[in-house]
C-alpha positions as CSV (number, residue, x, y, z in Angstrom):
1,M,124.0,111.0,96.9
2,N,124.7,110.4,92.2
3,P,122.4,112.5,90.4
4,T,119.4,110.8,90.4
5,G,119.3,111.7,93.7
6,T,120.0,107.5,95.1
7,A,122.7,107.1,97.3
8,S,125.2,103.9,96.0
9,A,127.0,101.5,97.6
10,Q,130.4,104.3,97.3
11,A,129.0,107.2,98.6
12,A,129.5,107.9,101.8
13,P,125.7,109.0,103.5
14,T,124.2,112.8,103.6
15,P,123.5,113.8,106.9
16,A,120.0,112.9,106.6
17,E,120.8,109.7,105.2
18,N,123.1,109.0,108.4
19,A,119.9,108.7,110.8
20,L,118.9,105.3,109.1
21,H,122.4,103.9,108.6
22,S,122.9,104.9,112.7
23,F,119.5,102.7,113.6
24,A,120.5,100.3,111.5
25,A,124.0,100.1,113.1
26,A,122.2,100.4,116.9
27,I,120.4,97.6,116.4
28,R,122.7,95.2,115.1
29,D,124.7,95.9,118.0
30,G,122.0,95.5,120.7
31,D,121.8,99.2,121.3
32,I,118.3,99.7,122.4
33,A,119.5,103.5,124.0
34,A,121.4,104.6,120.3
35,A,118.3,103.6,118.2
36,A,115.7,104.6,120.2
37,A,118.2,108.1,120.1
38,C,117.9,108.1,116.5
39,F,114.3,109.2,116.5
40,T,112.2,112.2,117.5
41,R,111.1,112.2,121.1
42,E,107.1,111.9,119.2
43,G,108.8,109.2,116.6
44,T,106.7,106.5,115.1
45,M,107.7,103.3,114.1
46,I,105.3,101.6,112.1
47,T,104.7,97.4,112.4
48,P,104.5,94.9,110.1
49,D,100.9,94.3,110.9
50,G,100.6,98.0,109.9
51,T,100.4,99.0,114.0
52,A,101.9,102.9,114.4
53,V,103.8,102.8,117.7
54,H,104.6,106.3,118.9
55,G,107.1,107.9,121.2
56,R,110.3,106.6,122.0
57,A,109.9,104.8,124.8
58,D,107.0,102.8,122.8
59,V,109.6,102.4,119.9
60,A,112.6,101.6,122.4
61,A,109.9,98.4,123.4
62,L,109.4,97.5,119.8
63,L,113.3,97.5,119.0
64,I,113.8,95.1,121.7
65,Q,112.1,92.4,120.1
66,L,113.8,92.9,117.5
67,T,117.8,92.7,118.9
68,A,115.8,89.8,121.1
69,R,115.5,88.6,117.4
70,R,119.4,89.3,116.4
71,T,117.8,91.2,113.5
72,E,120.3,93.0,111.1
73,I,119.2,95.9,108.5
74,E,121.3,96.2,105.2
75,V,119.9,99.7,103.4
76,E,120.0,98.4,99.9
77,Q,118.5,101.1,98.2
78,L,118.0,104.6,99.7
79,V,116.1,107.9,98.0
80,V,116.3,110.9,99.7
81,R,114.2,114.0,98.8
82,R,114.5,117.1,101.3
83,A,112.4,120.0,101.6
84,G,114.1,122.4,104.9
85,D,114.2,120.5,107.7
86,V,111.9,117.6,106.8
87,A,113.2,114.8,104.3
88,L,110.7,111.5,102.8
89,A,113.2,108.9,102.0
90,T,111.7,105.7,100.1
91,G,113.9,102.5,99.5
92,R,115.0,98.7,100.4
93,L,116.1,97.7,103.1
94,R,117.1,93.6,103.9
95,L,116.3,92.1,107.1
96,R,117.6,89.4,108.5
97,S,116.6,88.1,112.0
98,D,116.0,84.9,114.4
99,G,112.6,82.7,113.3
100,P,111.1,79.6,114.3
101,A,113.2,76.9,115.2
102,E,116.4,78.7,115.0
103,A,116.7,79.2,111.4
104,R,117.6,83.0,110.6
105,I,115.0,84.7,108.2
106,E,116.1,86.6,105.3
107,Q,113.6,89.5,103.6
108,S,113.5,92.6,101.5
109,C,111.3,95.2,102.7
110,S,110.1,98.3,100.8
111,L,111.3,101.5,103.2
112,N,109.1,104.4,103.8
113,L,110.7,107.2,106.3
114,V,110.1,110.6,106.9
115,L,112.9,113.0,109.0
116,R,113.1,115.9,110.8
117,H,116.3,118.0,111.3
118,L,116.2,119.3,114.7
119,E,119.0,120.8,116.9
120,G,121.2,120.3,114.3
121,I,120.9,116.6,114.0
122,W,118.5,114.4,111.5
123,K,116.4,112.2,113.4
124,I,113.7,109.6,112.3
125,A,109.9,110.9,112.8
126,I,108.5,108.4,110.9
127,L,110.1,104.8,109.8
128,S,108.0,101.8,108.4
129,P,110.7,99.4,107.3
130,W,108.2,96.8,106.2
131,A,105.6,96.6,103.3
132,L,102.5,97.0,104.8
133,P,99.6,95.0,103.9
134,G,96.7,95.4,101.3
């Protein structure tokens, strides 16, 4: 992480950042179990329409939809601010996935992320990978 608190493309991710990078890799690989394991048990994912999906099992059901569309997640920018065992991250993601008529859709999205350090590992508590409406 550079002095401004922003992860650069060359810098190795911090342990807190690894949760997001591990999640993105698991989605890319189509590994629902590994992607869901990146969340806390009570973890929440916010959908593009602003719906909050709570708990690993329900988040996993949402992740199935992402992998079915061959979603790829690239972390473009990430700023993490830690306070003990909790961290708030903001940044930008580039998402690519299958759309209608086999077209690939690409979008750059604002990211909001809350991380928790549990049992020696950072996990996603809240993930909102899309800009919310309104």
